C-alpha positions as a printed Julia matrix, in Angstrom:
166×3 Matrix{Float64}:
  -4.43   11.98    5.92
  -2.6     9.91    3.3
   0.17   12.5     3.1
   0.66   12.22    6.85
   0.9     8.42    6.53
   3.41    8.68    3.68
   5.47   11.23    5.62
   5.53    8.92    8.64
   6.64    5.97    6.5
   9.35    8.16    4.91
  10.69    9.26    8.3
  10.78    5.7     9.62
  12.55    4.51    6.47
  15.09    7.33    6.7
  15.84    6.42   10.31
  16.14    2.71    9.54
  18.26    3.19    6.44
  20.37    6.02    7.81
  21.59    4.29   10.98
  25.36    4.31   10.89
  27.8     3.39   13.57
  29.51    6.37   15.18
  32.18    4.21   16.81
  35.63    3.96   15.27
  36.18    0.92   13.13
  38.22   -1.85   14.66
  39.68   -4.94   13.02
  37.05   -7.45   12.02
  36.8   -10.39   14.43
  36.76  -13.99   13.3
  33.67  -15.03   11.35
  32.56  -17.68   13.86
  33.2   -15.64   17.02
  30.23  -15.33   19.38
  28.49  -11.98   19.49
  29.68  -11.0    16.04
  26.83   -9.77   13.84
  26.49  -11.33   10.43
  27.6    -9.13    7.56
  24.81   -7.13    5.99
  23.46   -8.66    2.82
  23.54   -6.57   -0.34
  20.24   -4.89   -1.05
  19.05   -5.11    2.57
  17.73   -1.51    2.67
  15.74   -2.18   -0.49
  14.27   -5.32    1.07
  13.16   -3.34    4.12
  11.51   -0.69    1.97
   9.84   -3.38   -0.15
   8.48   -5.16    2.92
   7.16   -1.99    4.56
   5.6    -0.65    1.35
   4.04   -4.03    0.56
   2.59   -4.29    4.06
   1.26   -0.75    3.91
  -0.33   -1.45    0.5
  -2.0    -4.57    1.89
  -3.33   -2.67    4.91
  -4.65    0.18    2.79
  -6.33   -2.28    0.41
  -7.88   -4.07    3.4
  -9.22   -0.71    4.63
 -10.75   -0.12    1.21
 -12.35   -3.59    1.31
 -13.88   -2.77    4.69
 -15.32    0.46    3.25
 -16.76   -1.41    0.24
 -18.2    -4.08    2.53
 -19.93   -1.51    4.71
 -21.31    0.24    1.62
 -22.74   -3.06    0.34
 -24.25   -3.83    3.75
 -25.92   -0.42    3.82
 -27.19   -0.83    0.25
 -28.68   -4.23    1.02
 -30.3    -3.04    4.25
 -34.03   -2.69    3.7
 -36.59   -0.84    5.71
 -37.33    2.79    6.38
 -34.98    5.17    4.6
 -33.53    2.52    2.3
 -34.66    4.16   -0.92
 -32.57    5.62   -2.43
 -29.7     3.5    -1.18
 -27.74    5.17    1.6
 -24.29    4.89   -0.03
 -25.7     6.52   -3.17
 -26.99    9.56   -1.28
 -23.68   10.94   -0.02
 -22.07   13.71   -2.0
 -24.7    14.03   -4.76
 -27.89   15.98   -5.3
 -31.19   14.46   -4.17
 -32.44   14.5    -7.79
 -29.55   12.28   -8.92
 -29.75    9.92   -5.96
 -33.51    9.58   -6.51
 -32.91    8.03   -9.95
 -30.68    5.2    -8.62
 -31.99    1.71   -9.4
 -29.0    -0.56   -8.74
 -25.36   -0.66   -7.75
 -22.21   -2.5    -8.8
 -19.02   -3.31   -6.92
 -15.49   -3.49   -8.28
 -12.59   -4.93   -6.29
  -9.75   -3.82   -8.56
  -9.84   -0.83   -8.36
 -12.03   -0.65   -5.27
 -15.28    1.01   -6.25
 -18.96    1.13   -5.32
 -20.91    2.5    -8.3
 -24.52    3.63   -8.22
 -26.42    3.01  -11.47
 -29.25    5.32  -12.54
 -32.36    4.69  -14.67
 -30.79    6.33  -17.75
 -27.85    3.87  -17.74
 -25.27    6.18  -16.24
 -23.3     5.46  -13.08
 -21.4     7.44  -10.47
 -19.07    6.38   -7.68
 -20.2     6.53   -4.09
 -18.33    8.77   -1.67
 -18.25    5.96    0.92
 -14.93    4.68   -0.44
 -12.25    7.29    0.35
 -10.58    8.82   -2.68
  -7.07    8.15   -1.39
  -7.43    4.35   -1.24
  -6.85    3.38   -4.89
  -4.0     5.84   -5.61
  -2.36    5.01   -2.28
  -2.49    1.26   -2.94
  -1.06    1.78   -6.43
   1.82    3.96   -5.23
   2.7     1.68   -2.33
   2.51   -1.46   -4.47
   4.71    0.09   -7.16
   7.19    1.19   -4.48
   7.31   -2.35   -3.12
   7.9    -3.84   -6.56
  10.56   -1.26   -7.48
  12.36   -1.83   -4.17
  12.3    -5.59   -4.62
  13.76   -5.19   -8.11
  16.41   -2.84   -6.67
  17.31   -5.42   -4.01
  17.73   -8.09   -6.67
  19.86   -5.75   -8.76
  22.1    -4.86   -5.81
  22.55   -8.55   -4.98
  23.39   -9.32   -8.59
  25.96   -6.5    -8.73
  27.63   -7.76   -5.56
  27.71  -11.34   -6.89
  29.25  -10.23  -10.19
  31.85   -8.11   -8.39
  32.75  -11.06   -6.15
  33.08  -13.35   -9.18
  35.31  -10.8   -10.91
  37.56  -10.5    -7.86
  37.93  -14.25   -7.42
  35.3   -14.78   -4.73
  36.64  -12.28   -2.16
C-alpha cells in the first residue's frame, strides 16, 4: 500500500518536474508585457517536492493519529468483551493478551503499547506498520528538498552577483 502511494507521488513529481516546452524558442518579450509568464524562480522544482512531501507526511501522520485514537477508544470501552482490551488482542496469542493490565500511548513515534503483568510491553497491531517509517521518509524528503531549494537559490544569487547582476 505504501509503495503504491510512493510510486504515485514519484510519477506525479516526474510529470510536474519534467514538463518542458516543445515549441521553438522565440525572442523574450518585454518584462511588463501582458500574458508573459514570470520567469521561473531558482529551486522551484525542489519547493514543489518539499511541499508535496511535507503534505503527504502530515496526512500520513494524521492517519496514524486516527488509528491511535480509535485504539484508545476501544481500550477505554467497557462492557462485555472488554477484557482483555480489544487493541491488545490482535496479532498475539490469547495467553499473552490475557496478561495485559494496562496500555500506554506514544505520539512520536505513533504507538499503542500493551503492558503485561510481568512489566513487559508489546505494540498493538491496530497502528499500521508503515505509518512511522512513511512519515519519517516523507518528512526527511521535505526537509532535504527545502534545503536543496535554498541551495539552488543561493547559487543563482551568487552567480548573478559575480556577473554584475545580470
